[in-house]
C-alpha atoms as a printed R data frame, in Angstrom:
    type eleno elety resid chain resno       x       y        z
1   ATOM     1    CA   MET     A     1   7.595 257.207  -32.573
2   ATOM     2    CA   GLU     A     2   4.129 254.882  -31.866
3   ATOM     3    CA   GLU     A     3   2.138 257.944  -30.917
4   ATOM     4    CA   LYS     A     4   2.925 259.709  -34.234
5   ATOM     5    CA   LYS     A     5   2.076 256.184  -36.020
6   ATOM     6    CA   LYS     A     6  -1.207 256.593  -33.882
7   ATOM     7    CA   GLN     A     7  -1.845 260.213  -34.991
8   ATOM     8    CA   LYS     A     8  -1.300 259.585  -38.570
9   ATOM     9    CA   GLU     A     9  -3.895 256.849  -38.582
10  ATOM    10    CA   ALA     A    10  -6.217 259.009  -37.108
11  ATOM    11    CA   LEU     A    11  -5.734 261.472  -39.606
12  ATOM    12    CA   VAL     A    12  -6.893 258.982  -42.161
13  ATOM    13    CA   PRO     A    13 -10.486 257.425  -40.822
14  ATOM    14    CA   TYR     A    14 -11.608 254.028  -42.114
15  ATOM    15    CA   LEU     A    15 -14.079 253.687  -44.781
16  ATOM    16    CA   PRO     A    16 -15.983 250.152  -45.361
17  ATOM    17    CA   LYS     A    17 -15.436 248.805  -48.727
18  ATOM    18    CA   ASP     A    18 -18.688 248.831  -49.739
19  ATOM    19    CA   CYS     A    19 -18.153 252.564  -48.961
20  ATOM    20    CA   ILE     A    20 -15.143 253.223  -51.269
21  ATOM    21    CA   SER     A    21 -16.840 251.419  -53.792
22  ATOM    22    CA   ASN     A    22 -20.290 253.426  -53.815
23  ATOM    23    CA   ILE     A    23 -18.060 256.374  -54.258
24  ATOM    24    CA   LEU     A    24 -16.073 255.249  -56.719
25  ATOM    25    CA   VAL     A    25 -18.443 253.813  -58.961
26  ATOM    26    CA   ARG     A    26 -19.983 257.629  -59.351
27  ATOM    27    CA   LEU     A    27 -16.264 258.450  -60.689
28  ATOM    28    CA   PRO     A    28 -15.970 259.367  -64.381
29  ATOM    29    CA   LEU     A    29 -14.403 256.170  -66.186
30  ATOM    30    CA   GLY     A    30 -10.744 258.214  -66.856
31  ATOM    31    CA   SER     A    31 -11.231 258.921  -62.901
32  ATOM    32    CA   VAL     A    32 -11.728 255.326  -61.822
33  ATOM    33    CA   GLN     A    33  -9.548 254.036  -64.404
34  ATOM    34    CA   ARG     A    34  -6.561 256.116  -62.089
35  ATOM    35    CA   SER     A    35  -7.857 254.946  -59.336
36  ATOM    36    CA   ARG     A    36  -7.221 251.391  -59.913
37  ATOM    37    CA   PHE     A    37  -3.568 252.441  -59.084
38  ATOM    38    CA   VAL     A    38  -4.061 254.097  -55.981
39  ATOM    39    CA   CYS     A    39  -3.750 251.123  -53.966
40  ATOM    40    CA   LYS     A    40  -3.814 247.366  -53.936
41  ATOM    41    CA   PRO     A    41  -7.575 247.707  -52.379
42  ATOM    42    CA   TRP     A    42  -8.820 250.035  -54.896
43  ATOM    43    CA   HIS     A    43  -7.671 247.724  -57.722
44  ATOM    44    CA   THR     A    44  -9.044 244.913  -55.963
45  ATOM    45    CA   ILE     A    45 -12.253 246.960  -56.001
46  ATOM    46    CA   ILE     A    46 -12.578 248.254  -59.201
47  ATOM    47    CA   ASN     A    47 -11.597 244.856  -60.692
48  ATOM    48    CA   SER     A    48 -14.314 243.029  -59.481
49  ATOM    49    CA   PRO     A    49 -17.152 241.954  -61.226
50  ATOM    50    CA   LEU     A    50 -19.662 243.414  -59.411
51  ATOM    51    CA   PHE     A    51 -17.988 246.850  -59.799
52  ATOM    52    CA   VAL     A    52 -17.616 246.449  -63.229
53  ATOM    53    CA   ASP     A    53 -21.249 245.716  -63.706
54  ATOM    54    CA   ALA     A    54 -22.148 248.784  -61.168
55  ATOM    55    CA   HIS     A    55 -20.132 251.118  -63.370
56  ATOM    56    CA   LEU     A    56 -21.614 249.924  -66.410
57  ATOM    57    CA   ARG     A    57 -25.280 250.391  -65.343
58  ATOM    58    CA   ARG     A    58 -24.824 253.971  -64.575
59  ATOM    59    CA   SER     A    59 -22.798 254.932  -67.885
60  ATOM    60    CA   GLU     A    60 -24.768 256.564  -70.727
61  ATOM    61    CA   THR     A    61 -24.711 255.566  -74.039
62  ATOM    62    CA   VAL     A    62 -22.122 256.953  -76.856
63  ATOM    63    CA   LEU     A    63 -21.724 256.915  -80.937
64  ATOM    64    CA   ILE     A    64 -18.826 254.911  -81.634
65  ATOM    65    CA   PHE     A    65 -17.542 255.636  -85.223
66  ATOM    66    CA   LEU     A    66 -14.130 255.264  -87.349
67  ATOM    67    CA   SER     A    67 -12.901 258.965  -88.671
68  ATOM    68    CA   SER     A    68 -10.269 258.617  -91.812
69  ATOM    69    CA   ILE     A    69  -6.905 259.481  -90.932
70  ATOM    70    CA   LYS     A    70  -6.737 261.102  -94.424
71  ATOM    71    CA   ARG     A    71  -9.576 263.562  -93.409
72  ATOM    72    CA   GLU     A    72  -8.207 264.643  -90.081
73  ATOM    73    CA   GLY     A    73  -4.766 264.555  -91.613
74  ATOM    74    CA   LEU     A    74  -1.204 263.109  -90.518
75  ATOM    75    CA   TYR     A    75   1.626 264.451  -88.375
76  ATOM    76    CA   ALA     A    76   4.713 265.120  -89.903
77  ATOM    77    CA   PHE     A    77   7.621 264.511  -87.623
78  ATOM    78    CA   PRO     A    78  11.297 266.509  -88.321
79  ATOM    79    CA   SER     A    79  13.109 263.044  -88.850
80  ATOM    80    CA   GLY     A    80  12.312 263.309  -92.320
81  ATOM    81    CA   SER     A    81   9.259 262.938  -94.622
82  ATOM    82    CA   ILE     A    82   7.441 259.931  -93.054
83  ATOM    83    CA   LEU     A    83   3.842 260.604  -91.836
84  ATOM    84    CA   GLN     A    84   2.820 259.497  -88.348
85  ATOM    85    CA   GLU     A    85  -0.256 259.108  -86.350
86  ATOM    86    CA   LYS     A    86  -1.414 261.641  -83.772
87  ATOM    87    CA   PRO     A    87   1.150 261.384  -80.743
88  ATOM    88    CA   ASN     A    88   0.120 258.545  -78.434
89  ATOM    89    CA   THR     A    89  -2.244 256.614  -80.603
90  ATOM    90    CA   ILE     A    90  -2.165 252.745  -80.133
91  ATOM    91    CA   SER     A    91  -2.642 250.879  -83.529
92  ATOM    92    CA   VAL     A    92  -4.818 247.816  -82.975
93  ATOM    93    CA   GLU     A    93  -3.090 245.997  -85.503
94  ATOM    94    CA   ALA     A    94   0.331 246.347  -83.957
95  ATOM    95    CA   LYS     A    95  -0.938 245.983  -79.999
96  ATOM    96    CA   PHE     A    96  -2.443 242.271  -81.805
97  ATOM    97    CA   LEU     A    97   0.732 241.895  -83.310
98  ATOM    98    CA   GLN     A    98   2.346 241.983  -79.871
99  ATOM    99    CA   THR     A    99   0.001 239.794  -78.294
100 ATOM   100    CA   GLU     A   100   0.703 237.222  -81.166
101 ATOM   101    CA   CYS     A   101   4.412 237.606  -80.064
102 ATOM   102    CA   VAL     A   102   5.750 238.595  -83.580
103 ATOM   103    CA   PRO     A   103   9.292 239.681  -83.474
104 ATOM   104    CA   VAL     A   104   9.741 243.394  -84.499
105 ATOM   105    CA   PHE     A   105  11.979 242.541  -87.917
106 ATOM   106    CA   GLY     A   106   8.367 240.579  -88.739
107 ATOM   107    CA   LEU     A   107   5.980 243.217  -88.200
108 ATOM   108    CA   PRO     A   108   4.248 244.590  -91.648
109 ATOM   109    CA   ILE     A   109   4.334 247.900  -93.141
110 ATOM   110    CA   MET     A   110   1.229 249.300  -92.434
111 ATOM   111    CA   ASP     A   111   0.280 252.374  -94.578
112 ATOM   112    CA   PRO     A   112  -1.223 254.997  -91.698
113 ATOM   113    CA   THR     A   113  -3.107 256.438  -94.601
114 ATOM   114    CA   LEU     A   114  -5.147 253.482  -94.882
115 ATOM   115    CA   LYS     A   115  -6.379 253.646  -91.024
116 ATOM   116    CA   SER     A   116  -9.404 255.374  -89.074
117 ATOM   117    CA   TYR     A   117  -9.410 256.855  -85.647
118 ATOM   118    CA   ILE     A   118 -11.676 254.989  -83.175
119 ATOM   119    CA   GLN     A   119 -13.688 257.666  -81.672
120 ATOM   120    CA   TYR     A   120 -17.284 258.252  -80.168
121 ATOM   121    CA   LEU     A   121 -19.979 261.053  -79.809
122 ATOM   122    CA   GLU     A   122 -20.870 261.925  -76.234
123 ATOM   123    CA   ILE     A   123 -24.303 263.810  -75.676
124 ATOM   124    CA   ASN     A   124 -25.235 265.343  -72.739
125 ATOM   125    CA   GLY     A   125 -27.512 268.278  -71.674
126 ATOM   126    CA   GLY     A   126 -28.409 269.271  -75.650
127 ATOM   127    CA   ARG     A   127 -24.622 269.214  -76.497
128 ATOM   128    CA   SER     A   128 -22.149 266.708  -78.001
129 ATOM   129    CA   LYS     A   129 -18.639 266.445  -78.341
130 ATOM   130    CA   ILE     A   130 -16.561 264.319  -80.227
131 ATOM   131    CA   VAL     A   131 -13.826 262.537  -77.946
132 ATOM   132    CA   GLU     A   132 -10.998 260.248  -78.992
133 ATOM   133    CA   TYR     A   133  -9.544 256.839  -77.712
134 ATOM   134    CA   ASN     A   134  -6.440 257.053  -78.822
135 ATOM   135    CA   ALA     A   135  -6.358 254.700  -81.092
136 ATOM   136    CA   SER     A   136  -6.540 253.506  -84.504
137 ATOM   137    CA   CYS     A   137  -7.296 250.163  -87.035
138 ATOM   138    CA   LEU     A   138  -7.325 249.000  -90.119
139 ATOM   139    CA   GLY     A   139 -10.566 247.215  -90.049
140 ATOM   140    CA   ASN     A   140 -14.683 248.215  -89.326
141 ATOM   141    CA   ILE     A   141 -16.458 247.904  -86.380
142 ATOM   142    CA   ARG     A   142 -19.033 245.286  -87.528
143 ATOM   143    CA   ALA     A   143 -20.681 245.177  -83.826
144 ATOM   144    CA   THR     A   144 -21.006 246.689  -80.328
145 ATOM   145    CA   CYS     A   145 -22.019 244.863  -77.289
146 ATOM   146    CA   ASN     A   146 -21.809 246.460  -73.518
147 ATOM   147    CA   GLY     A   147 -18.212 248.491  -74.047
148 ATOM   148    CA   LEU     A   148 -16.698 245.609  -76.304
149 ATOM   149    CA   ILE     A   149 -16.984 246.020  -80.169
150 ATOM   150    CA   LEU     A   150 -16.237 243.342  -82.969
151 ATOM   151    CA   LEU     A   151 -13.603 244.816  -85.340
152 ATOM   152    CA   ASP     A   152 -12.254 243.389  -88.596
153 ATOM   153    CA   ASN     A   153  -8.838 241.642  -88.905
154 ATOM   154    CA   GLU     A   154  -7.380 243.727  -91.425
155 ATOM   155    CA   LEU     A   155  -4.130 241.313  -90.754
156 ATOM   156    CA   LYS     A   156  -5.842 237.961  -90.844
157 ATOM   157    CA   LYS     A   157  -8.385 237.696  -94.368
158 ATOM   158    CA   GLY     A   158 -11.715 237.549  -92.937
159 ATOM   159    CA   GLY     A   159 -10.748 237.526  -89.375
160 ATOM   160    CA   LEU     A   160 -12.109 239.444  -86.336
161 ATOM   161    CA   ILE     A   161 -11.187 241.358  -83.007
162 ATOM   162    CA   VAL     A   162 -12.994 241.768  -80.123
163 ATOM   163    CA   MET     A   163 -11.576 244.793  -78.100
164 ATOM   164    CA   ASN     A   164 -12.509 247.153  -75.135
165 ATOM   165    CA   PRO     A   165 -11.457 250.355  -76.792
166 ATOM   166    CA   VAL     A   166 -11.414 252.148  -72.744
167 ATOM   167    CA   THR     A   167  -8.913 249.046  -71.147
168 ATOM   168    CA   ARG     A   168  -7.273 248.178  -74.671
169 ATOM   169    CA   LYS     A   169  -7.341 244.300  -73.927
170 ATOM   170    CA   LEU     A   170  -8.366 242.706  -77.272
171 ATOM   171    CA   ILE     A   171  -8.520 239.160  -78.358
172 ATOM   172    CA   ALA     A   172  -8.275 237.589  -82.131
173 ATOM   173    CA   LEU     A   173 -11.234 235.535  -82.907
174 ATOM   174    CA   PRO     A   174 -10.307 232.436  -85.338
175 ATOM   175    CA   LEU     A   175 -11.213 232.272  -88.554
176 ATOM   176    CA   GLY     A   176 -14.992 231.267  -89.622
177 ATOM   177    CA   THR     A   177 -17.043 231.091  -92.219
178 ATOM   178    CA   LEU     A   178 -15.844 233.578  -95.188
179 ATOM   179    CA   TYR     A   179 -18.230 235.521  -97.383
180 ATOM   180    CA   PRO     A   180 -17.785 239.283  -98.800
181 ATOM   181    CA   PRO     A   181 -19.378 241.779  -96.310
182 ATOM   182    CA   HIS     A   182 -22.588 242.514  -98.461
183 ATOM   183    CA   LYS     A   183 -23.443 238.953  -97.944
184 ATOM   184    CA   GLU     A   184 -23.028 238.792  -94.492
185 ATOM   185    CA   SER     A   185 -23.495 240.364  -90.678
186 ATOM   186    CA   TYR     A   186 -22.833 239.614  -87.643
187 ATOM   187    CA   GLY     A   187 -24.434 240.219  -84.025
188 ATOM   188    CA   PHE     A   188 -23.027 240.230  -80.910
189 ATOM   189    CA   ALA     A   189 -24.386 239.956  -77.251
190 ATOM   190    CA   LEU     A   190 -24.101 238.947  -73.685
191 ATOM   191    CA   SER     A   191 -26.340 235.569  -72.859
192 ATOM   192    CA   ASN     A   192 -28.457 236.636  -69.711
193 ATOM   193    CA   VAL     A   193 -28.341 232.644  -68.622
194 ATOM   194    CA   THR     A   194 -24.602 232.123  -69.012
195 ATOM   195    CA   GLY     A   195 -23.177 235.584  -68.725
196 ATOM   196    CA   GLU     A   196 -20.985 234.447  -71.707
197 ATOM   197    CA   TYR     A   197 -20.910 236.998  -75.106
198 ATOM   198    CA   LYS     A   198 -21.981 235.516  -78.126
199 ATOM   199    CA   VAL     A   199 -21.032 236.278  -81.761
200 ATOM   200    CA   ALA     A   200 -23.910 235.506  -84.498
201 ATOM   201    CA   HIS     A   201 -22.223 235.166  -88.098
202 ATOM   202    CA   LEU     A   202 -25.175 235.116  -90.704
203 ATOM   203    CA   PHE     A   203 -24.033 234.719  -94.284
204 ATOM   204    CA   ARG     A   204 -26.118 233.925  -97.718
205 ATOM   205    CA   ASP     A   205 -24.545 232.055 -100.034
206 ATOM   206    CA   GLU     A   206 -24.775 231.977 -103.947
207 ATOM   207    CA   LEU     A   207 -28.446 230.215 -104.158
208 ATOM   208    CA   GLY     A   208 -29.565 232.488 -100.984
209 ATOM   209    CA   PHE     A   209 -29.768 230.349  -98.422
210 ATOM   210    CA   LEU     A   210 -28.889 231.637  -94.975
211 ATOM   211    CA   SER     A   211 -26.815 229.967  -93.052
212 ATOM   212    CA   CYS     A   212 -25.409 230.976  -89.166
213 ATOM   213    CA   GLU     A   213 -22.611 230.132  -87.026
214 ATOM   214    CA   ILE     A   214 -22.182 231.524  -83.337
215 ATOM   215    CA   LEU     A   215 -18.644 231.799  -81.290
216 ATOM   216    CA   ILE     A   216 -19.083 231.960  -77.595
217 ATOM   217    CA   LEU     A   217 -15.808 234.253  -76.657
218 ATOM   218    CA   GLY     A   218 -14.963 231.356  -73.939
219 ATOM   219    CA   THR     A   219 -14.622 228.495  -76.092
220 ATOM   220    CA   ARG     A   220 -13.342 230.821  -79.486
221 ATOM   221    CA   LEU     A   221 -14.871 227.837  -81.610
222 ATOM   222    CA   TRP     A   222 -17.711 228.529  -84.227
223 ATOM   223    CA   ARG     A   223 -20.661 226.025  -84.729
224 ATOM   224    CA   GLU     A   224 -23.521 225.752  -87.194
225 ATOM   225    CA   VAL     A   225 -26.528 226.241  -85.818
226 ATOM   226    CA   ASN     A   226 -30.031 226.550  -87.593
227 ATOM   227    CA   GLY     A   227 -30.281 229.899  -89.681
228 ATOM   228    CA   PRO     A   228 -33.549 231.550  -90.461
229 ATOM   229    CA   SER     A   229 -35.848 230.530  -93.133
230 ATOM   230    CA   PHE     A   230 -34.871 230.814  -97.147
231 ATOM   231    CA   GLY     A   231 -35.993 234.231  -98.340
232 ATOM   232    CA   LEU     A   232 -36.465 236.113  -95.478
233 ATOM   233    CA   PHE     A   233 -33.526 238.619  -96.199
234 ATOM   234    CA   SER     A   234 -32.966 240.376  -99.410
235 ATOM   235    CA   TRP     A   235 -30.122 242.699  -97.773
236 ATOM   236    CA   PHE     A   236 -27.546 242.639  -94.839
237 ATOM   237    CA   GLY     A   237 -27.411 246.674  -94.316
238 ATOM   238    CA   TYR     A   238 -28.864 247.227  -91.083
239 ATOM   239    CA   MET     A   239 -26.731 246.265  -88.236
240 ATOM   240    CA   PRO     A   240 -28.833 244.147  -85.625
241 ATOM   241    CA   VAL     A   241 -30.113 245.495  -82.310
242 ATOM   242    CA   SER     A   242 -29.855 243.370  -78.881
243 ATOM   243    CA   ALA     A   243 -33.228 243.860  -77.260
244 ATOM   244    CA   ILE     A   244 -35.395 241.806  -75.008
245 ATOM   245    CA   GLY     A   245 -33.200 238.609  -74.937
246 ATOM   246    CA   ALA     A   246 -32.604 238.648  -78.952
247 ATOM   247    CA   LEU     A   247 -31.001 239.866  -81.771
248 ATOM   248    CA   HIS     A   248 -32.976 241.739  -83.879
249 ATOM   249    CA   TRP     A   249 -32.528 242.338  -87.883
250 ATOM   250    CA   VAL     A   250 -34.317 244.534  -90.548
251 ATOM   251    CA   PRO     A   251 -34.389 242.417  -93.620
252 ATOM   252    CA   HIS     A   252 -35.256 244.638  -96.133
253 ATOM   253    CA   ILE     A   253 -34.095 248.455  -97.205
254 ATOM   254    CA   ASP     A   254 -37.807 249.207  -97.591
255 ATOM   255    CA   HIS     A   255 -41.112 248.020  -96.959
256 ATOM   256    CA   SER     A   256 -40.324 245.677  -94.446
257 ATOM   257    CA   ASP     A   257 -43.481 243.964  -93.117
258 ATOM   258    CA   TYR     A   258 -41.314 242.145  -90.084
259 ATOM   259    CA   ILE     A   259 -38.073 241.627  -88.445
260 ATOM   260    CA   VAL     A   260 -36.216 238.767  -87.680
261 ATOM   261    CA   SER     A   261 -35.469 238.135  -84.487
262 ATOM   262    CA   MET     A   262 -32.417 235.135  -82.939
263 ATOM   263    CA   GLU     A   263 -33.031 234.182  -78.768
264 ATOM   264    CA   VAL     A   264 -29.475 234.553  -77.666
265 ATOM   265    CA   ASP     A   265 -29.886 231.807  -74.903
266 ATOM   266    CA   LYS     A   266 -31.605 229.325  -77.089
267 ATOM   267    CA   GLU     A   267 -30.318 230.652  -80.503
268 ATOM   268    CA   LYS     A   268 -33.873 229.932  -82.432
269 ATOM   269    CA   PHE     A   269 -34.228 232.333  -84.816
270 ATOM   270    CA   HIS     A   270 -38.450 233.871  -85.334
271 ATOM   271    CA   THR     A   271 -40.004 235.862  -87.524
272 ATOM   272    CA   ILE     A   272 -41.834 238.892  -85.714
273 ATOM   273    CA   PRO     A   273 -44.556 241.231  -87.871
274 ATOM   274    CA   LEU     A   274 -43.988 245.022  -87.605
275 ATOM   275    CA   PRO     A   275 -46.888 247.091  -86.535
276 ATOM   276    CA   LYS     A   276 -47.102 248.451  -90.066
277 ATOM   277    CA   SER     A   277 -44.625 248.551  -93.280
278 ATOM   278    CA   GLY     A   278 -41.164 249.894  -92.297
279 ATOM   279    CA   ARG     A   279 -39.768 252.561  -94.457
280 ATOM   280    CA   THR     A   280 -36.659 253.723  -95.506
281 ATOM   281    CA   HIS     A   281 -35.613 255.787  -92.501
282 ATOM   282    CA   ASP     A   282 -37.520 253.397  -89.859
283 ATOM   283    CA   ARG     A   283 -35.406 251.720  -87.554
284 ATOM   284    CA   ILE     A   284 -35.217 249.232  -84.549
285 ATOM   285    CA   VAL     A   285 -33.293 250.703  -81.356
286 ATOM   286    CA   GLU     A   286 -33.085 249.352  -77.941
287 ATOM   287    CA   THR     A   287 -35.136 251.397  -75.495
288 ATOM   288    CA   GLY     A   288 -34.704 251.042  -71.775
289 ATOM   289    CA   GLY     A   289 -34.101 247.571  -72.102
290 ATOM   290    CA   PHE     A   290 -37.126 247.079  -74.353
291 ATOM   291    CA   LEU     A   291 -37.155 247.112  -78.232
292 ATOM   292    CA   SER     A   292 -38.997 250.093  -80.155
293 ATOM   293    CA   PHE     A   293 -39.773 250.258  -83.661
294 ATOM   294    CA   VAL     A   294 -39.658 253.827  -85.097
295 ATOM   295    CA   ALA     A   295 -41.890 254.223  -87.854
296 ATOM   296    CA   HIS     A   296 -42.484 257.554  -89.883
297 ATOM   297    CA   GLY     A   297 -46.114 258.402  -90.779
298 ATOM   298    CA   GLU     A   298 -47.575 260.682  -92.733
299 ATOM   299    CA   ALA     A   299 -48.303 264.490  -91.745
300 ATOM   300    CA   ASN     A   300 -44.905 264.633  -89.922
301 ATOM   301    CA   GLN     A   301 -45.739 262.235  -87.598
302 ATOM   302    CA   ILE     A   302 -42.978 259.850  -85.913
303 ATOM   303    CA   ASP     A   303 -44.782 256.559  -84.273
304 ATOM   304    CA   ILE     A   304 -42.418 254.941  -81.441
305 ATOM   305    CA   TRP     A   305 -43.970 251.098  -80.930
306 ATOM   306    CA   ILE     A   306 -42.489 248.930  -78.192
307 ATOM   307    CA   LEU     A   307 -42.002 245.403  -77.505
308 ATOM   308    CA   LYS     A   308 -41.449 244.234  -73.981
309 ATOM   309    CA   GLY     A   309 -41.082 240.187  -74.902
310 ATOM   310    CA   LEU     A   310 -40.346 237.813  -77.798
311 ATOM   311    CA   GLY     A   311 -44.299 236.448  -77.044
312 ATOM   312    CA   GLU     A   312 -45.849 239.707  -76.833
313 ATOM   313    CA   SER     A   313 -47.493 242.353  -79.088
314 ATOM   314    CA   TRP     A   314 -46.632 245.845  -80.068
315 ATOM   315    CA   THR     A   315 -47.677 248.536  -78.202
316 ATOM   316    CA   LYS     A   316 -47.734 252.328  -79.326
317 ATOM   317    CA   GLN     A   317 -45.765 254.295  -76.769
318 ATOM   318    CA   HIS     A   318 -45.377 257.660  -78.254
319 ATOM   319    CA   SER     A   319 -46.059 260.312  -81.510
320 ATOM   320    CA   ILE     A   320 -44.036 262.873  -82.227
321 ATOM   321    CA   THR     A   321 -45.446 265.680  -84.120
322 ATOM   322    CA   MET     A   322 -43.679 268.656  -84.740
323 ATOM   323    CA   GLY     A   323 -41.361 270.009  -87.193
324 ATOM   324    CA   CYS     A   324 -40.006 268.354  -90.495
325 ATOM   325    CA   VAL     A   325 -39.194 264.727  -89.288
326 ATOM   326    CA   LEU     A   326 -39.724 262.767  -92.691
327 ATOM   327    CA   ASP     A   327 -36.166 262.592  -92.849
328 ATOM   328    CA   MET     A   328 -34.607 262.178  -89.344
329 ATOM   329    CA   VAL     A   329 -33.070 258.643  -88.651
330 ATOM   330    CA   PRO     A   330 -33.210 256.974  -85.106
331 ATOM   331    CA   LEU     A   331 -29.960 256.258  -83.388
332 ATOM   332    CA   LEU     A   332 -30.288 255.454  -80.287
333 ATOM   333    CA   SER     A   333 -31.935 255.950  -77.107
334 ATOM   334    CA   LEU     A   334 -29.877 257.486  -74.411
335 ATOM   335    CA   ARG     A   335 -29.814 254.975  -71.091
336 ATOM   336    CA   ILE     A   336 -29.630 257.314  -68.357
337 ATOM   337    CA   GLN     A   337 -31.150 260.540  -69.808
338 ATOM   338    CA   GLY     A   338 -33.448 258.657  -71.743
339 ATOM   339    CA   ASP     A   339 -33.965 261.220  -74.596
340 ATOM   340    CA   MET     A   340 -33.854 259.611  -78.322
341 ATOM   341    CA   ILE     A   341 -31.103 260.623  -80.585
342 ATOM   342    CA   PHE     A   342 -32.065 261.157  -84.156
343 ATOM   343    CA   LYS     A   343 -29.779 262.105  -87.001
344 ATOM   344    CA   ARG     A   344 -31.283 263.930  -90.226
345 ATOM   345    CA   ASP     A   345 -30.539 262.564  -93.118
346 ATOM   346    CA   GLU     A   346 -30.426 265.771  -95.428
347 ATOM   347    CA   ASP     A   347 -27.379 267.519  -93.444
348 ATOM   348    CA   GLY     A   348 -26.152 265.103  -90.738
349 ATOM   349    CA   SER     A   349 -27.426 267.139  -87.850
350 ATOM   350    CA   PHE     A   350 -28.243 265.298  -84.741
351 ATOM   351    CA   TYR     A   351 -31.245 266.186  -82.624
352 ATOM   352    CA   ALA     A   352 -32.810 264.810  -79.107
353 ATOM   353    CA   TYR     A   353 -36.428 264.181  -78.424
354 ATOM   354    CA   ASP     A   354 -37.313 264.473  -74.643
355 ATOM   355    CA   PHE     A   355 -39.917 262.461  -73.776
356 ATOM   356    CA   GLN     A   356 -40.806 263.779  -70.772
357 ATOM   357    CA   LEU     A   357 -41.546 267.483  -72.285
358 ATOM   358    CA   GLN     A   358 -42.176 266.453  -75.559
359 ATOM   359    CA   VAL     A   359 -39.666 268.310  -76.880
360 ATOM   360    CA   MET     A   360 -37.276 267.749  -79.924
361 ATOM   361    CA   ARG     A   361 -33.877 270.129  -79.989
362 ATOM   362    CA   LYS     A   362 -31.009 270.209  -81.895
363 ATOM   363    CA   ILE     A   363 -27.758 269.041  -80.452
364 ATOM   364    CA   GLU     A   364 -24.968 271.584  -80.500
365 ATOM   365    CA   MET     A   365 -22.064 270.000  -81.672
366 ATOM   366    CA   GLU     A   366 -19.196 271.631  -79.196
367 ATOM   367    CA   LYS     A   367 -16.177 269.777  -80.432
368 ATOM   368    CA   GLY     A   368 -15.245 267.992  -84.278
369 ATOM   369    CA   VAL     A   369 -17.363 267.114  -87.037
370 ATOM   370    CA   VAL     A   370 -18.864 263.251  -87.487
371 ATOM   371    CA   PRO     A   371 -18.205 262.355  -90.986
372 ATOM   372    CA   LEU     A   372 -21.460 261.725  -93.091
373 ATOM   373    CA   SER     A   373 -20.127 258.723  -94.184
374 ATOM   374    CA   SER     A   374 -19.493 257.220  -90.761
375 ATOM   375    CA   SER     A   375 -21.679 254.464  -89.196
376 ATOM   376    CA   LEU     A   376 -22.508 255.135  -86.062
377 ATOM   377    CA   LEU     A   377 -22.902 252.362  -83.580
378 ATOM   378    CA   PRO     A   378 -24.625 252.986  -79.827
379 ATOM   379    CA   HIS     A   379 -21.831 251.987  -77.466
380 ATOM   380    CA   VAL     A   380 -21.187 252.090  -73.694
381 ATOM   381    CA   ASN     A   381 -17.801 253.139  -72.276
382 ATOM   382    CA   SER     A   382 -16.996 250.674  -69.695
383 ATOM   383    CA   LEU     A   383 -14.205 248.533  -67.857
384 ATOM   384    CA   VAL     A   384 -16.228 245.173  -69.380
385 ATOM   385    CA   SER     A   385 -14.135 241.877  -70.397
386 ATOM   386    CA   TRP     A   386 -14.789 239.249  -72.538
387 ATOM   387    CA   CYS     A   387 -13.398 237.042  -69.172
388 ATOM   388    CA   ARG     A   388 -15.596 235.449  -66.577
389 ATOM   389    CA   GLU     A   389 -12.361 236.031  -64.021
390 ATOM   390    CA   SER     A   390 -12.499 238.627  -61.552
391 ATOM   391    CA   ARG     A   391  -9.447 240.108  -62.717
392 ATOM   392    CA   LEU     A   392  -9.099 242.155  -65.334
393 ATOM   393    CA   ASP     A   393  -5.711 242.053  -66.131
394 ATOM   394    CA   VAL     A   394  -5.654 238.481  -66.846
395 ATOM   395    CA   CYS     A   395  -7.712 238.861  -69.927
396 ATOM   396    CA   ASP     A   396  -5.285 239.273  -72.570
């Protein structure tokens, strides 16, 4: 009996913990999720903050968006005329009510036709495809950060939900100051000093004065901070971009001469002049950890300016001078591949610019169609949690 045990152990060579971690971190996210349940040592490795951060750094950026259930169609079941969502799809609202311990008989009736599927566009090697999270929601995505999304809580007017669509963990935030969506903006960022996630809420009152409140996910309490100066914003249509330790807003729909930035750690607002006046299709995006200003010039040219720090000056890094690029809106830069992704305003097609080869290529769509009306937000699929504990499964 002892001999058989020794032979069995010899067939399974011992691997150091660091070696196993180094192998697991290279797996696709779906495989990593399944590997958590292989054994207790693997579960401990994958749930550790060091592993989660390492996997996050190796994960490519995607574009997360909402697709109307009406548009994609509903599934009719033989039991009657009631239409149901896709099989194996979870509802954010239903999961939220479960976490709130609402009795089954107290659940509100939620019309599936008012919901949207949470999906993402994956871009790789000049091709793209739409991938399902198998999750639906009633509200809009307000912001994203490191794999977490900020959603409207349609079951509590003015409320918000933070969710990781991969792990399906979620938490409801307390009510802050209530304002119509066109008079407010949410930013979502990670503090490099404390390691805590912050939600910044800008809102404008009837007189045009701007106020700001901030919530740290660990405390779940809103508190007022000094907001930007009066008159800096004319609208909140552009969602803020997180880069160089700050959240950055473009305050005007056209002819923006500056951006408004808030330091995430110090929570102070600054006005940063742009290298040139921004036009309708110009945007700011995060590129390789820095802030980029992508500006359309004359004669089918796009200039890309880089800002490496709040106290530094813009420097022009690239110029794209090929084809018709006047209506191309920059969406993001891929964090691993490095290409900058554009969406053409005319037909909704996607293009990738390769900085090394200096080539702009149209991206082939392998699966699905992105709705033209959808807001596309940069996102990273990860195991990240808002909790600071080492175990992901305690963060409900």
